[in-house]
N, C-alpha and C positions, 0 to 999 in steps of 0.2 A: 265342139264346134257347132255353132248355131247358124242356120241358113233361113233366108226368106223364101216365100213360095217360088220366086223366080230363080232360085239357086244361089243368089249372092250371099256372101258370108256376112253375118251380123256382127257389127262392132259396137260395143256398149259405150255410148258417149254421155250417159247420164251422170250428173254430178251428185254425189251422195251427201256432201256437206251442204247444209241449207240453213240460212238464217232468215228471220222474218224481214229484216231490212236489207238483205242482200249486201251486207257490208257497206251500205250507204251509197252504192253505185246505181245509177239509173239503168233500167233495162235497155233503153235504147242508146245508152252509151256503149252497150255491147251489141254492136251491129249484127254480129253473127248469130245472136240468140234466136232460136226457132220458136214458133208460136207454142208448140207443145211444151217446151221448157218453161216458157213464161206462164202458161196455165198451171203447170205442175207446181211451180213455186207459189203462185197465187193461191192455189187450193190449200197448200200447206199453211199459208198465211191466214186464210179463212178458218182452217181447222184449229190453229193455235189460239185464235180469238173466239172460238165457239160460235162462229157465224154460219157455217155450213159444213156438211160432210160430203165432199165430192172427190171422186177418185177416177183415175184413168183405168179403163177396163184392160185386163191382161189379154194379150193376143194368144190364142190357143197354140200349143206346141205339139208337134208330132215327133216322137222319139224314133230314130232310125237304127241307131247302133249303141249298144251298152257293153262295157267291159266290166269284169268282176275281178279286180286285183286281189280282193279278199272276200271270203264268204260273207262277211258282215257288211260289205260295202259294194255299191254299184256306181260305176262312173259312166255318165253319158258322154259318148265320144262324137256323136253326130245327131243333130236334130234340126227340124225345119219349123219355121213359123207358118202356121196355116193362115189362109185368108180370113180376115176378120168378118164376122157375120152380123154385127150390129153397128154400134157407133163408138166414138172415142171415150166419152165420159158419161158418168151418171152419178146421182147423189140426191141428197135431201137438203132443201133450203126453205125455211119458214113453213114447214109442213107440206111442201110441194115437192113432187118428184121431178128432177131435172134430167134430161137426156139430150146430149148434143154432140156435134161434130166440130172439129177445129180445122180450118183450111187457111192456107196463106198463098199469096201470089206475088210475083215481082212485077206484074202488069199494073198499069196506073189507071186504066179506064174501065176495066171489066174483070169478071171472074169466070173462067172457062168452066162450063158445066160438065165437061168430060172428067173433071177431077172429083165429081160426086158420083156415087154408085147407087144402083137400084135398091140393093139390100139396105142401104142407109136410109133411103127415102121410105121404104116399106116399114122399117123398124120405128122410125120417128112418127110416122103416120099412125101406126098401131098404138104407140105409147100415148100420143095426143088424144086418141079416141077414148082412152081410159083416164083422162084427166092429167096426163103428164105435160110438163112444160118443155117443149122441144124446139131446138133452134140450131143454127150454125154460127160459129164465131169466124168471121172473115177478117183476115189481116192483110192489108195492102202494104207490104213491107217497104216499098220505095217511098210511099206517101206517109209512112208512120201513122196510119189510120186503121182502126179496128171497129167492127160493128157486130152487134148481135142481130141476127136475121131470123125472123120467126118461120116456123115450118109452113104456115099458111101461105106466106109469100113465096117460099121455095117451091111449094107444090104447083103454083101457077107457072113458075119458070120451068119446072120439070115437065109439065104437060106440054108446054110450047117446044121444049127441047126434043121430046119424043116425037112431036109432029114435024120436026125439022124446020121449025119456024125461027128458032134462035140457037145459037151455040154458046152464048155466054150471058151472064147477068151484068148489065151496065152498072158502073159504079154509082151513077146518079140514082138508079132505082134502089140500090142497097142503101144509099144515104137517105132516101125518102121513106122506104118501108122498114129499114132497120133502125137500130138504136146505137148511137155512138158510144164507144168504150174509152174511158180515160186510162192512160198508160203512164206509169212512173216507176217507183221502186217500192212503195208501200201501199198497196200491193203492186206487183208487176203489171197486171192487166185487170182492172177492176170491173170484170164483166157482170158481176151480180148487181151493181148499180144500174146497168143497162137492162138487166132482166127485170128489175123492179119496175122500170118504166114500161117495159113490154107487157108485163102482167097487168099493170094499172090500165093500160089502153084496152087490153082484151077483156077485162072485167067490166 
């Protein structure tokens, strides 16, 4: 039995069967699909086409209880997911190191900053200092819009958030400072095309 840090039981909802074209169905025909699932399928699509190697980072697990039904076997009966210490995804694309978070909201006009954490900001800032390409993918689910938002813009928002000047990033700013992401089914969410635009502007 696996548990999250808050004690809730973990239920695995990941689908193991994966096809590059997702059986010909559009990602947004599946209204319940989460951003993480879309990115995971897209990363697999990129990998199969030798476009990039990007993976979701595993969440550290703390084992609490182990049974030994046989001497040669150990069975974990209880474990907890520890709090993540960095970000959701990392990998290599065109010789560049990518490190990023994935966030979604049902709001239509803003993204609440309380859904971002200091350790994520710190990690992306440190990676960017060493030449990494760092960003957040924001999905506005009700609008069916997604954006790649650079760490430089996020740092401005975070500074204002810590100063109690703002509580959220307005959608208009994300649209202005970020880069729109195309969504479909081949791939699910083509964020690397937006990353290309972001890199071109920063260079």
